[in-house]
C-alpha positions in Angstrom: 17.9 -4.7 8.5 15.3 -2.5 10.2 14.3 0.7 8.5 15.6 3.9 10.2 13.1 6.7 10.5 14.3 10.1 9.3 14.6 12.8 12.0 15.4 16.5 12.2 17.5 18.5 14.6 15.2 21.4 15.6 15.5 24.1 18.2 13.3 24.1 21.3 11.2 27.3 21.0 11.8 28.1 24.7 15.4 27.2 25.6 16.8 26.9 22.0 18.7 23.7 22.5 18.7 21.2 19.6 16.2 18.4 19.8 16.0 15.3 17.6 12.5 15.1 16.3 11.2 12.3 14.1 9.8 13.5 10.8 6.6 11.7 11.4 6.1 13.6 14.6 6.4 16.9 12.7 3.8 15.6 10.2 1.3 14.5 12.8 1.8 17.4 15.2 2.8 15.1 18.1 3.3 16.8 21.5 6.4 16.0 23.6 8.5 17.6 26.3 11.9 19.3 26.0 14.4 17.2 27.9 16.1 20.4 29.3 13.4 23.0 30.1 10.4 20.6 30.1 8.4 22.9 27.8 5.5 21.3 25.9 6.5 21.3 22.2 4.6 20.6 19.1 6.1 20.9 15.6 3.4 20.7 13.0 4.3 21.2 9.3 2.3 20.9 6.1 3.7 18.2 3.8 5.3 20.6 1.3 6.9 22.6 4.1 8.2 19.5 5.7 9.8 18.2 2.5 11.5 21.6 2.0 12.7 21.6 5.6 14.1 18.0 5.2 15.9 19.0 2.0 17.4 22.1 3.6 18.6 20.1 6.6 20.2 17.5 4.3 22.0 20.3 2.4 23.3 21.8 5.6 24.5 18.5 6.9 26.3 17.8 3.6 28.0 21.2 3.8 29.1 20.5 7.4 30.5 17.1 6.5 32.3 18.6 3.5 33.9 21.2 5.8 34.9 18.7 8.5 36.2 16.0 6.1 37.4 17.6 2.9 39.8 14.7 2.0 36.8 12.4 1.9 35.3 14.5 -0.9 38.5 14.7 -2.9 39.8 18.0 -1.6 43.3 18.3 -0.4 
């Protein structure tokens, strides 16, 4: 089974829509265009900041899943 690369859902700095950005692109400072406003975007994080951001996003995702599907987590 192929390995799936982690990605983050980040805001476009210009139009503020959510964009899926691979973690490796944030590490390398890769430039790309926003699919809506076509702004040139570059997310460039230091390794420690990137790890903290990934952990924060995972925690937020777990909270949203818990709220959306409480029965899955044993809540009635």
